[in-house]
KOLFIFI-663148 format. One record per atom (N, C-alpha, C): x, y negated, z negated; residue in three letters. Coordinates in steps of 0.05 Angstrom, whole numbers, plus 5000, padded with zeros to 4 digits. Layout:
<pts>
XYZala ...
</pts>
This chain:
<pts>
501750235000met 500050005001met 501849765000met 501049545017met 502549325020met 502549154994met 504949064986asn 505148894963asn 503348654965asn 501848584944ile 499948354946ile 501248104952ile 503748044942asn 505247804949asn 506047784978asn 506848014990ile 507448015018ile 505047965034ile 502748065026lys 500248035040lys 499547745041lys 499747595019trp 498947315019trp 501047145034trp 503447235034leu 505547095048leu 504947115078leu 504147345088leu 503547385116leu 501047225123leu 499047215105val 496647045111val 497446755113val 499146655095gly 500146385097gly 501546325122gly 503246515131cys 504646455156cys 502746455180cys 500746615179phe 498846615199phe 497246355201phe 496446255179leu 494945995178leu 496745775188leu 499345775179ala 501145565188ala 501545575218ala 501845815228leu 502145855257leu 499745755273leu 497445815261ser 494945725274ser 494645425275ser 495445285253val 495344995252val 497244895272val 499844995274leu 501844905292leu 500944935321leu 499645175327met 498745215353met 496445015361met 494644965342ala 492644765347ala 493844485351ala 495944425335cys 497044165339cys 498344145366cys 499844355374asn 501144345400asn 499044335422asn 496844465418lys 494644475439lys 493744175442lys 493544025422asn 492543745423asn 494743545429asn 497243655431gly 499543485436gly 500443335410gly 499443415387asp 500243275362asp 502743405350asp 504943285357thr 507443385347thr 508243255321thr 506743045314gly 507442905290gly 509542685296gly 510342665322ala 512342465330ala 510942205335ala 512441985333pro 511041725340pro 510341705368pro 508341525376pro 507441505402pro 509641385421pro 509341465447ile 511241355466ile 509441255491ile 510041015500ile 508540915524ile 510340925549ile 509341075568glu 510841085593glu 510140885612glu 507540815616lys 506540605633lys 503640535627lys 502940295636ile 500240195635ile 499440115663ile 497040215670thr 495940155697thr 493040105695thr 491740025719leu 488939985720leu 487740265719leu 485240285710leu 484040535709leu 483240645737leu 482940455757asp 482240545784asp 484240745794asp 483240975802ser 484841205809ser 486641135833ser 485640955850thr 487440885873thr 489740705866thr 489740605842leu 491840415834leu 493440515810leu 493240765803lys 494540875780lys 497540865781lys 498540865806asp 501440845809asp 502540565807asp 500740365804ser 501740095802ser 501940005773ser 504140055762ser 504739985733ser 505239695732ser 504239565710phe 504739285707phe 504939225677phe 505738975672thr 506338905644thr 504738635637thr 502738565653lys 501038335647lys 498438365659lys 496338255646ala 493638275658ala 491838055644ala 489438015655leu 487737815645leu 485937935624leu 484937785605pro 482937875585pro 480638005601pro 479538225589gly 477238355601gly 478038585620gly 480738625626thr 481638835644thr 481539095631thr 480539295645leu 480439575635leu 483039715643leu 484439825623leu 487039935626leu 487040235620leu 489040365634leu 489640645629leu 492440655618leu 492740735593val 495240765580val 496341055583val 498641095593thr 499841365597thr 502241385581thr 502441605565gly 504741645547gly 504841915534gly 505941925510gln 506142165495gln 505342115466gln 504142315453asn 503542305425asn 501542085421asn 499642045438leu 497541825435leu 495141925420leu 495042175412asn 492942275396asn 493042155368asn 490842175354gly 490842055327gly 490941755327gly 490041635348met 490341345350met 488341205330met 489341025314leu 487840895292leu 487040615301leu 488940465314lys 488340185321lys 490140115344lys 489039945362val 490539825384val 489839515382val 491939355385ser 491439065384ser 493038925406ser 491838725417phe 493238565438phe 493738275425phe 496238205422asn 496937955409asn 495437935382asn 495338155368asp 494038185342asp 491038175342asp 489838175366gln 486938205368gln 486238495372gln 484838605352ala 483938875354ala 482238935378ala 482639165391ala 481139245413ala 479739495409ala 477239525419tyr 475739765414tyr 476639975435tyr 476640225427phe 477040445446phe 475340685435phe 474640855454asn 473041095448asn 474841325445asn 475241445421pro 476941675417pro 476141905435pro 473541925444ala 472742145459ala 474042155486ala 475041915495tyr 476341895522tyr 479341885517tyr 480441955495ser 483241935490ser 484442215487ser 486942245497thr 488342485493thr 491142415484thr 492742615480ser 495542575473ser 497142435496ser 496042435520arg 497342335545arg 496242085554arg 493542035548his 492141805560his 490441655540his 490241395544leu 488341235528leu 487041025546leu 484341015546ile 482940815562ile 482140585543ile 482740345550ile 482140125533ile 481739865549ile 480139685538thr 479639425552thr 480839205536thr 482339025548ile 483338795535ile 481038615526ile 480838555500pro 478638385491pro 478538115504pro 476038025510ser 475737765524ser 476737535507ser 476737575480asn 477637355463asn 480537395454asn 482137545468thr 484937585461thr 486437315463thr 488037245442pro 489536995444pro 491436995467pro 491836765479thr 493736725501thr 495536495495thr 497336445513glu 499236215509glu 497735955506glu 495235945517ile 493635685514ile 492635665487ile 491435865475thr 490235845448thr 492335865426thr 494635985432asn 496736015412asn 499336045427asn 500835825429pro 503335825443pro 505436025431pro 504836125407gln 506736305393gln 505836585395gln 504136655414val 503136935415val 505537135420val 505137365410ser 507437555410ser 507737685438ser 505537685454asn 505637825480asn 506338115476asn 504938245457lys 505438525449lys 502838665446lys 502938935454ile 500639105447ile 501739275424ile 500339295403lys 501139465380lys 499339715380lys 500539955380phe 499140205378phe 499840325350phe 497740395335ile 498140505309ile 496740775308ile 498140995304thr 497041265303thr 497341375274thr 496341605270ser 496541735243ser 499341845239ser 501041835260his 503741955258his 505841755268his 505241495268gly 507341295276gly 506141065291gly 507740865298gln 506640635313gln 508940525330gln 508140355349leu 510040215366leu 508839955377leu 510639785387glu 509739535400glu 510739555429glu 509039465448tyr 509639475477tyr 509439195488tyr 511439105501ser 511338835512ser 509238815535ser 507338635532phe 505138605552phe 504038325551phe 504138175572ile 503137905572ile 500137885579ile 498637745563ile 495837685569ile 495737425584ile 495037455609gln 495137215627gln 492837035623gln 493236775629val 491036595631val 489836605659val 487236615662pro 485936615688pro 486936385705pro 487236415730pro 487936185748pro 485835975748pro 486735725754pro 484835505754pro 482635535775pro 480235415770ser 478035435788ser 476735155788ser 475935065813ile 474534815816ile 471634855820ile 469934735804ala 467034765807ala 465934515823ala 466634285814thr 465734035827thr 467833815826thr 467733635845ile 469433385844ile 467433155843ile 467832975825ser 465832775821ser 465232595846ser 467432525861asn 466932375885asn 469232445904asn 468632595925glu 470532685945glu 471332465965glu 469832235962asn 470532005980asn 471131755964asn 472531805942ala 473231575924ala 474931375938ala 474831125930leu 476730925941leu 479030905922leu 481330795933ala 483630765916ala 483030615891ala 483930705868gly 483230565842gly 480930695828gly 479230845842asp 476930975829asp 477831215811asp 476431255790ser 476931485774ser 475531735787ser 477031965787val 475832205798val 475932415776val 473932565773ile 473632785753ile 473333045768ile 475133235762ile 474833495772ile 473733665749ile 471633825754asn 470334005734asn 471034285743asn 471434465725gly 472134745732gly 472634905708gly 474435105712ser 475035295689ser 478135345690ser 479135435668ser 482035505665ser 483835285676ser 483135035671leu 484734815679leu 486834755658leu 488534955655phe 490634945633phe 493434925646phe 495234805631leu 498034795640leu 498234715669leu 496934495676ile 496934395702ile 499634265708ile 500934325730glu 503534205737glu 503033965753glu 501233975773lys 500933755791lys 498433785807lys 497533565820leu 495333585839leu 496333495865leu 495633625888leu 496433545914leu 494033425929leu 494233185938leu 492133045952leu 492833045982leu 491032965999pro 491532946028pro 494132776032pro 495632876053gly 498232756059gly 500332846041gly 499833076027asn 501833186008asn 502533005986asn 500732825978arg 501232635956arg 501032785929arg 502932765913gln 503032905888gln 501932725865gln 500232835849ile 499332695825ile 500132835801ile 501732705785thr 502732825760thr 501632665736thr 500332435741asp 499132285718asp 496232335718asp 495332505700phe 492632595698phe 492032665669phe 489432705662thr 488632785636thr 487033045638thr 487233215617thr 485633455615thr 484333465588thr 482333645586asn 481033685559asn 481933945548asn 481833995521pro 482634235509pro 481334485518pro 478734455528ala 477334685536ala 478034775565ala 479734625579gly 480634695605gly 478434685626gly 476534505623thr 474234485642thr 474234215656thr 476334055652arg 476033785663arg 478933675669arg 479233535692ile 481633385698ile 480833115708ile 482032905698gly 481432635708gly 483932495719gly 483632345741phe 485932205750phe 484831965767phe 486631785773val 485931545788val 486631575817val 484831545835met 485231595863met 487331395875met 489431495887pro 491431315899pro 490431235928pro 491631055940ala 491130985968ala 492231205986ala 490431316002ile 491331546020ile 490631486049ile 489931236055gly 489531166082gly 487231306095gly 487831416119asp 486031576135asp 486431876132asp 488331946115asp 488932236110asp 486532376098asp 486132626107thr 483932776096thr 484933056091thr 483833206072gly 484733466067gly 483833556040gly 484033816034arg 483033926009arg 485033875987arg 484033815962ile 485733785940ile 486534045929ile 489034065919thr 490134315908thr 490934275881thr 490234445862ile 491334445834ile 493334655831ile 495734575822ile 497834765817ile 498334785787ile 498135015776ala 498435065748ala 500435285743ala 501135325717lys 503135545712lys 502035815719lys 499435845716trp 498336125721trp 496836155747trp 497435965766gly 496336005793gly 495435735804gly 494235745827ser 493335495840ser 490535545852ser 489135315859thr 486535335872thr 486235095890thr 484335105907met 483834905927met 480934845928met 480234585931ser 477534505932ser 476034625957ser 473234625955asp 471734755976asp 471234566000asp 472234325998gly 471834146019gly 474033926019gly 474333786041pro 476533576042pro 475833326028pro 477733196016met 477632946006met 477732726029met 476532496024asn 476832276043asn 475532346070asn 473532516069asp 472232626094asp 469732446101asp 470132206111his 468032026117his 467731936145his 469532046161gln 469531956190gln 470632166209gln 470332416200ser 471432636217ser 469132766233ser 469932986246gly 468033146261gly 466133296244gly 466433296217asp 464633426199asp 462033266195asp 462233006201leu 460032826195leu 457532846212leu 455232876199ile 452632816213ile 452332526216ile 452832376196ser 452732086196ser 454131956174ser 455631736178asn 456531566156asn 455231296157asn 453031276173leu 451331046176leu 452830786187leu 455330816194thr 456830586205thr 456530596235thr 455730356247asn 455330336275asn 457730236290asn 457730256317asp 459830146333asp 460129846328asp 462629776326gly 463229466321gly 463229386291gly 462229576274glu 462329506244glu 464829596231glu 465629456210ser 468129506197ser 467629706175ser 469929806164gly 469929986140gly 470930256146gly 470130356170glu 470830636176glu 470130686206glu 471230906216leu 470430956245leu 467431026246leu 466030926263pro 463130976265pro 462231256272pro 460431366255val 459131606261val 456231546254val 454831436271phe 452231316266phe 449831516265phe 448931596288asn 446831806290asn 444331756273asn 443731516267trp 441331456251trp 439031396270trp 436631486263ala 434431446281ala 432931186276ala 434130996262trp 433130736259trp 430430696245trp 429730896229trp 427530856212trp 427631036187trp 425930966167gly 425931106142gly 427030926121gly 429330996109ala 430430846088ala 431830596099ala 432730416081val 433930166089val 436930206092val 438030146115arg 441030156120arg 442129876111arg 444329906095ser 445529666083ser 448529716082ser 449929496080asn 452929516074asn 453629316052asn 451629256034asp 452129066013asp 453629195989asp 456229125985pro 457729245964pro 456729165936pro 455328945935ala 454428845909ala 452129025898ala 450629155916gln 448529335908gln 449629605901gln 451329725917phe 452429985913phe 455429975919phe 457029885900pro 460029855905pro 461330115908pro 463730115922gly 465230355922gly 465030525947gly 463630425968thr 463430575992thr 464630416015thr 464930566038arg 466130426061arg 463730386081arg 463730166095gly 461630136116gly 458830126104gly 457030266118ser 454130256112ser 453230506097ser 450830486085tyr 449630706071tyr 446630666075tyr 445030876067leu 442230866066leu 441130826037leu 439430646034gln 438130596007gln 435130676010gln 434230855991ser 431430905989ser 430530775963ser 428730575964ile 427830435942ile 424830405943ile 423330505924phe 420430495924phe 419530535894phe 416930515890gly 415830575864gly 412830595865gly 411630655842gly 408830675839gly 407630915855gly 409031125857leu 408031375870leu 406431545849leu 404031615857gly 402531785840gly 403332085842gly 402232255826ala 402832535828ala 401832655855ala 403232855864asn 402433005888asn 402132815912asn 404032645916asp 403932455939asp 405932575961asp 404832675983pro 406532796004pro 407332606026pro 406332346026ala 406732156046ala 409532046049ala 411432226057trp 414232156057trp 414931946078trp 413231916097trp 413931716119trp 413331426110trp 412431386085thr 411931116076thr 414031026057thr 414330766054ala 415830636031ala 418630716030ala 420130736052asn 423030796052asn 423731066038asn 421931256042arg 422331506027arg 423731716044arg 424831646067ala 426031846085ala 428631746097ala 430331936104gly 432731886119gly 432632056145gly 432531926168asn 432132076193asn 434432026212asn 435332246223phe 437832236241phe 437332366267phe 438832286286thr 438632416312thr 440232656313thr 439532836332asp 440933106333asp 443933056340asp 445633206328val 448433186331val 449733446341val 451033456362lys 452433696372lys 455033716356lys 455133936338met 457433956321met 458934226323met 457534436332phe 458834706330phe 458834836358phe 460935006361gly 461135176385gly 459835436382gly 460035606403pro 458535856403pro 459436066383pro 461736016371glu 462736216352glu 461336176324glu 460035956319val 459135886292val 456236016286val 454336006305pro 451736096297pro 451536366284pro 453336546290asn 453236806277asn 454836816250asn 455936616243met 457336596217met 455236606193met 456236706170glu 454336696147glu 453836426138glu 451436356132ala 450736086122ala 452036026097ala 452736226081ser 454036166054ser 456836066057ser 457836076080lys 460635976085lys 460735686091lys 458435556093tyr 458235276100tyr 456635136079tyr 457034866076ala 455434726058ala 454734446069ala 452534336061leu 451934056066leu 453033906043leu 454533676049lys 455633506027lys 454833226034lys 454433066014phe 453832776016phe 454332645990phe 454432385990glu 454732225966glu 452032095959glu 451532085933ile 449131955923ile 449931765901ile 448531535900asn 448931335880asn 446231235870asn 445731265844thr 443131165833thr 443430915816thr 441630725822lys 441430475805lys 439330505784lys 437430695787glu 435430745766glu 435531045759glu 434631105735val 434631375726val 432431525742val 433231765751trp 431431935768trp 430232145750trp 427632145746thr 426332335727thr 424232515739thr 423332475763ala 421232655776ala 421432615805ala 419932795819gly 419932785847gly 421932965862gly 421633025886val 423233225901val 424433085926val 427133095928leu 428233005953leu 428533255971leu 427033275993ile 427133516010ile 429233466032ile 431333626030leu 433433626051leu 432633826073leu 432733746098arg 431533916119arg 433333966142arg 433634206151phe 435034276177phe 433134396196phe 433234296221asn 431834416243asn 428834426238asn 427734246220asp 424834246213asp 423834506203asp 425534666193lys 424834926183lys 425934996155lys 428434986153tyr 429735066128tyr 430334826111tyr 429334836086cys 429434616068cys 430734676041cys 431734476028tyr 432834506001tyr 431534295983tyr 430534385960arg 429034195941arg 431134095922arg 432133855928tyr 434133725910tyr 432833575889tyr 433133675864met 431933565840met 434033565817met 436133415819pro 438233425799pro 437333345771pro 435033205769trp 433933125742trp 433133365726trp 432433585740gln 431533825724gln 433733925705gln 436133915715ala 438334035698ala 439933815683ala 439033575685ala 440433355672ala 439533335642ala 441233205627val 440533165598val 437933005596val 436033115581asn 433432985576asn 432032945604asn 432933105623lys 431633095650lys 431732815662lys 434032695658gln 434532425669gln 437132425684gln 437032415711phe 439332415727phe 440132125733phe 442732065729asp 443631795733asp 446631785738asp 447431685761thr 450331665767thr 451431405758thr 449831235746arg 450730985733arg 451830805755arg 450730785778asn 451530615799asn 454330675810asn 454930955808gln 457331045819gln 456831255840gln 458631275859trp 458131495879trp 458831765869trp 457231965875gln 457832245866gln 457232425888gln 459032635892thr 458732815914thr 456933045907thr 455133115925val 453233325923val 454033535943val 454133795934thr 454734025951thr 452434225950thr 451334295974val 449234495974val 449934705996val 450634945987pro 451235156008pro 448735196026pro 449235246051leu 446935266070leu 445335506066leu 446335706051ser 444835946045ser 442735886024ser 442835636012gln 440735565992gln 438335426005gln 438535376032phe 436335266046phe 434235486052phe 431735426049lys 429635626051lys 427335546068lys 425835736079leu 423535686094leu 421235586077leu 419035496089thr 416535426075thr 415035686068thr 414035676044asp 412335906035asp 409935796020asp 407635896028asn 405035796016asn 404835496017asn 405735376039gly 405635106043gly 407534926027gly 409435056014ile 411534905998ile 414134946012ile 415334726020glu 417934736033glu 420134816014glu 421934986026gly 424135056010gly 423735265989gly 421635425992thr 421135635971thr 420935915983thr 421435956010gly 421236196022gly 423836346026gly 424136486048ala 426636646053ala 428936456058ala 431336546049ser 433736376053ser 435036406080ser 436436206088ala 438036216112ala 440236416108ala 440636596128leu 442636796126leu 445036736144leu 444536636168ile 446636576186ile 446336286196ile 448336176207met 448235896216met 446135846237met 445736046252ala 443536016273ala 440835936261ala 440436006235asp 437935946222asp 437535636219asp 439735506215val 439535216209val 440435046233val 441535156254leu 442435016277leu 440435056300leu 440634866319lys 439134906344lys 440835086362lys 439535206381pro 440935416398pro 443535316410pro 443935056416asp 446334966428asp 448434876406asp 447934936381gly 449834866360gly 449434586349gly 447234456357ser 446634186347ser 445434206319ser 445733976304val 444633966278val 442333766279val 440033846270ala 437733676267ala 437233646237ala 437833426225phe 437733386196phe 436233126188phe 435033146165gly 433732916152gly 433032986123gly 432132776110tyr 431132806083tyr 428632646078tyr 426932736059his 424632576052his 423932636023his 422332446011phe 421932445982phe 418732475979phe 418032675962ile 415332725955ile 415032745925ile 412532715915thr 412132775886thr 410333025884thr 410533145861glu 408833385856glu 407333335830glu 407833475809ala 406233445785ala 406233185771ala 408733045774asp 409132805758asp 409432565777asp 408432345769pro 408632085785pro 411431975784pro 412231785801val 414831665800val 414331375799val 415231245777asp 414830955772asp 416730795791asp 419230885792val 421330745808val 423430935816val 424330895842phe 426531065851phe 428430865868phe 430930875861asn 432730685875asn 435430825876asn 436030935899ala 438531085904ala 439631035931ala 442131085935ala 443431055962ala 444731315968ala 445031355995phe 446231606006phe 448131536028phe 450231706029asp 452331646050asp 453731906057asp 455131896080asn 456932116089asn 455732386089asn 453432416102phe 452332686105phe 454132846125phe 454933076115arg 456833246130arg 456433536125arg 457433696143ile 457433996140ile 460334076141ile 461234226119val 463934326117val 463934626112val 466134746121lys 466435036116lys 467735056088lys 466335196071ile 467235236043ile 468535486036ile 468435686055lys 469535946049lys 471036036073lys 
</pts>
């Protein structure tokens, strides 16, 4: 009969061997973790190892002894991971969207810390700042000396701005949130072109050219032959709003502009042909045969607006080809539903894909324009105009000017 002590010794050895085999099966050697590479989870990009990424990026960590993971942090910001998708060789994890970066903390460690039940390590990895992005430019046709505001995102660590004629602007202001840049417009003569922002973490370009008031993009700048201020691009049909070049009324523009001034409109007044409530233009041949099949989203209508009175109700209907319309009502999104440029010119951008057909008798509420042929005439001409109507609310007074109606390629 086997000695009782030898029996229990054999049982102990068997249990120890079982535990060891289980540990080896799971890759748990008790050794500290090792990181071999970090890649995107996308299977087609797994061979692209990198050491920096944006917050929100989904990562695949490849290494050894990654089982028993207790905590992962990026620049000391803890990141969630699902242990069910983790093995001794792989870990799937997303960089937290609120991970500190060089912007929020210039002293960030640029490290990923991995803590397991059997050791830890730090891995050098830079959390990038997203590249800058431009949403709007306050006035794309600003005069020399005017203040220009660029609104966007990730406007951090800006090195310089490039204006038409390769003019460099290094004297500008930004806000801590990275959503705003302000500068004073220099004299750029007749040069036109897109503004470029160059930052430490990338660059971006505006969706339309600056100083674009007399180019082939123009439907009309309201300046006629023989008049000063700019090269004439007239194309006005001689009725509707009041054409003026009085800088005392609306300073900061070149040449002429259209002023729509009226008041005392009741609710649901569709008589846009009365009281200076319309801007009417002659057809303009602008595009060749390659454009009609282009996506409408690649082009936009741009113009400048200047209000002398607060705009609180009513709809400015922008119309192409007497079919596709856009209901321009900036007061709806304004603070207290009061839109006011404070007698300064402001650029408006409307992608042509936002123009819609009439539905149930209401212009601009039906199907959207898909291709440029929807908003153009068959020969590539542009038939454009605007008119003002009221709906549920009356309008006591409206006094605004418009200039530089143009179509530009934005994508």
